[in-house]
N, C-alpha and C positions, 0 to 999 in steps of 0.2 A: 933508562935513557932519558936524559933531560933535553927538552926541546927549547930552543931560544925563540922568544916572540919575534914576529916579523916587523914590529914597530916598537918604539919605546912607549911605555905607559907610566910616566913618572907620577908618584904619589905627591900631590901638592900639600895635602893636609890629611890627617887621620885622627879620628876621635872615637873613643868609647863613650857612648851616650848613657848606657845603663848596665848595671851588674845585678844579676838575680841570685847569685850563689850557685845557679845551675848553668848559666851561660852568660856571656858578655855580648852586648849588641852595640853596633856602631856603624861607622862609615869610613871610607877612604874617598877623598876628592882626588880624582885622577885626571891628568891631561891625556886626552884621547889622541889618536894618530892625526886627526884633522886640526888639532890645536885647541879644540873646545874642552871644557872641563865638565865633569859630571860626578855626582856622589854615587858611589856604589855601596849599598848597605849590606851588612853582614852580621851573622850571629856566630860566635865562636864557642864551641862545645868541646869537652874533653873527648879523647879517643874512646871508642866503644868496641866491644867484641861480641860476636854472635857465634853460638856453639851448635854445630851439627853433631849431635851425640847419638851414636848407633849402639843399640843393644839387640843383638841377634838380627832379626828381620824387621826391627822397628826403630823409629827415631823418637827421641824424647822431645816433647812439646810442653809448654806451659800455657795455661789458660788463665787470662787475667783481664780485668777491666782497665782500659786506657782512658783516663779522664780527659786527656787532650782532645781525643776524637769522639769521646762519649760512646765507646763501643767495647764490647767484650771481644777479646782477641785470642786466637789460638796461634801460638808462634814459637819459634825456637828460643831457648834460653839466651839471654843477652845481658850485658851490663857495661859499666864504665871500667876502663883500664886505669888502675891506680898509679900514682907517681912511681917511676922506677920499675914498673911491671911490664913484662912482655905480653903480647896478645895471647900466647899459649898459656902462660901462668894465669892471666886474668880469666881466660876461658875455663881452665880447670877450677879456679876458685868460684866463679859465678855458677858453674854447673853444680858444684858441691853445695854451695849456699842455697841456690834456688830449687834444686831438684832432689838433693840427697844422693847424688851419684858421684863417686870418686873415679875419675878415669885412670886407666893404666898408661894411656898414651894420648897426647894431644899434638896435632900438627897444624901449622899455619897453611891455609889454602890460598888466601889472598889478603892484601891490605890495600886500601884505596881511599880517595877523597869522596865524600858524599855531597850531593846537591851543590855543586860548585858555583852555581849562580847566586847562592845566598849564604851557604854555610862554610865555615872553616872547621871542618870536622872529618876525622879519619875513622874508618871502620876496618876491623880485621875479622875475617871469617876463619874459624878453626874447626877441625874435625877431631872428635873425641871417641875413643873406643876402649874396650876392656872395662866396662862400668861395674863398679861394686857399690852396693847400698851403704850409705852412711847417714848420719843425722843432718837434717837441713838446718840452715842458720839464716833465716830471712831478715832483711832489713825492715825497719819499722814502717816503711811505706810499701812493702811487698805483700800483697794479698793474692796469692795465686795457687792454683792446683796443678799437679803434674799428671800428664797422661802420655801415652805412646800412640804412635800412628804407624801402620805398616809402611815400610819403605816404598812399596809400589803405589801407595795412595798419597804419599806425603806431598807431592807437588800439587795434585788436584785439591787437597785439603788446604794447602797454603794459598792457593789462588781464589778460594772462596772469600767473599766479602765478610768482614773488612780485611782485605789482603794487606800483607805487610811486606815492604820491599826487602828488608833484611832476611826474612824467612825464605822468600822466593830466591834471593841471591844465594843464600847458603846452600839450599838444596840443589840449585843448578850448578854451583861450583863443585860440590861434592860429586854430583853425577859426572861432570866433565873430567874429574880425576878418577873415575871408575870406582868410587868408594860406596856407591849406592846401586 
């Protein structure tokens, strides 16, 4: 369902100020409902997928250092959706590449905008099951290990610092669908 804004918010000017290869950053100068103008800054990132992968009574997690926050993180597998790829196809590919598990089935739990106050970024959460071991194929910037966490402990593990929004969201959505 698309909701219409209660007031017009015309974009007077839009500028991409920098390009990193990972994301684009810029602003839109917008006329607000009271007639004043303000720059709203944004960062535009490619779509991403997060994978809730169940094997028996456990979920597959990856353990990796996140240089951005300078912390070692235990989180669900995740990655970028490539051009022309669906969230489910991207989830199966990322799971295979990062963890060495090929899923028999992948279903989309949810797709949504993230951090709408500053990001132009969509995320899909998928559920994977029927996992079979295969060879991993890590990217040159992926230094991670694979572990499993019992389903009944997964949310409490995900909530430990440094907690990760995508991991918590994935577990909660899978629970809401009675998959965990």
